[in-house]
N, C-alpha and C positions, 0 to 999 in steps of 0.2 A: 107587427112592429113595421111601420111606415116610413122610418127616417133612418139616415146613415147616422154613424156616429161621426163626430168632429172633435177637435180640440180649440177650445176657445180661451186664448192665452191673454189674460189682463197683465200688463206690465205699467209700472210707474214707480214714483217715488212713495216712501214710506208716508203714509197719511194722505196721500191722493184720494183713495176711496176704492181701492181694487176689491178687497173683501166686502164692504158693503154692496156694491154693485153686484159682483160675482154672487152672492147670496140672493140678492133680489132678482137677478136673471135665471138662477137655478129654480128658484120659487116659481117664477112665471112659467119656465119651460115644464116644470113638474105638473103645474095646472093645465098644460096641454097633452099631459101623459106622456112626456118624453122620459126617457131613462137617462138621468143627470147623476153626475158624480162631482163634487166641488174639492178640489185640491188646493187648500190654502198653503202659501209658503212658509208660514210660521208653525204651522201643525206638522207638514211634512217633515221641516228640519227636525222637530222634535222627535218623531217616530221612524223616519226614513233615512234621514241624514245626521242623527246624532252623533256627534264627535267631529264633525266638521267645522272649521273656522270659518272666517270671512275674506281669507285671501282670495284672488281672482282665481287661482286654481281650485279651492274648495267650493267657491259660489259656481263655478262652472260646472263642478262635478254634482252639486245640489240640483242644478237647473237640468241637467241630463238626466238625473234621475227622476225628476218630476216628469220630464218629457217622456221617459221610458214607460212610466205609469199611465200617463195620459194616453199614449199611442196604443198600449194593450186595450184600454178601455174603449177608444174610439173604434178601434177594429172590431170592436164586438158590439157596436151599435149604440155605444152610450156617448153622450155629450159630455166631454170631460172639460170642466170649466176650470182653469188654474188661475189664481190670483199669486202672484209672486213678483216681487220687486225685479228679478232677473236683468241686472243692471247692464250686461254686455250684449250689443247687438250681433256679434258673430254666434254667440249660442244660440239665441234666438232665431237667426237666419239659419243656422244648422238644423234645428228643430224642424222649421218651415219646410227645409228642403228633404228631409228624412221622413215625413209623414204626408198624409193626405188630409186633405178637408182641416187645414190650419188656419185659423183665423185669429189675427193679432189685434188687440185692443189696447190703444195707450190711454191710460187713465192719467189725464194730464192736469196738473195744479202746479202754480209757482212754487217755489221753495218756501217762501213766506207764509203761504195759506197751509203748507203742509206742516210748517213748525207751529202755527198755530192751533192745528188740530191734534198736536201730540200729547196726549193725556199722560204719556209715561215719562215725559222729558228726555226722549232719547235725542232729540237734536241738541238740546242743550247741554247734555253730557258729552256728545260728540265734539261740539264747539270747543268744550273746556279741555278735551283730550282724555276724557274717562273712558270713552268708547272709541276704539281704533276702527278703521276701515269702514265707517259709516257712510252709505251711500248718499251722495248730495252734498256732504261735508267733506269728508277725508277720501272719500273714493267717488269715482265718476259714475254717472248714470249716462248711459248712451240712449238718446232719444230713438224710437223707431223711425226708419226713414219712409216706409210705406206701410202703415198700419191700415189695416181695412176700416178701423173705425177709430175715431178719436172723441174722447169724452172730455169736456172741459169742465171738470167739476167746482171750479170757482165761479163759474158763470151759470150753469144749469144744475137743476135740483138731482137727486139721486133718481126720482122717478123718470125725468126726461132722458138722461143717461141711460136707463134700464130699457127705456122704450127705443131709443136710438140703437142700442145693441140688438134688441130683439127683431126689431124691423129690418135691420140690415140681414139678420140669418133668415128672417121670412122672404126678403126680396131674393136673396141669393140662392133660395130654395132649400136651404141647409134644414129648415125645421118646416113643418106645415101645421096648420090650426089643430088638427088632430094627430099628434105623432104617434 
């Protein structure tokens, strides 16, 4: 194995495109023979953080759990790709400081665009009060101050965003053509 592990942390609002981009980046890295694990926020919440609510404390606990697993993977030569809203900057910064090879990718789309992509109607339910503590509506989302990559999913295609992320990883030496 010719690569080191890393944590590729995709953050952004619900509907911004985190999971879609993360899945495509994972596929591209696997095609280069990289060892990759995708940790999707919704899936992890179901299996690892079941029972947690959406208070700030519970969200922080969830993100720390995801970060712990991602760190274990990265220490063992795996590219751990995390796709999680992770709304609070302080916790993302904490993870950055307690891990090595942490790359933050801000998947950015305006709230109106995220709402238009919401096939489950979560934003509409949050606006009517049916869902409490919904990030971007009744709870804050703190944008990253210095992410390594910003993907503007309302302006660029998924393929362009994936290329942007993989190119950054290549340029920084995190991966090589033959992982």
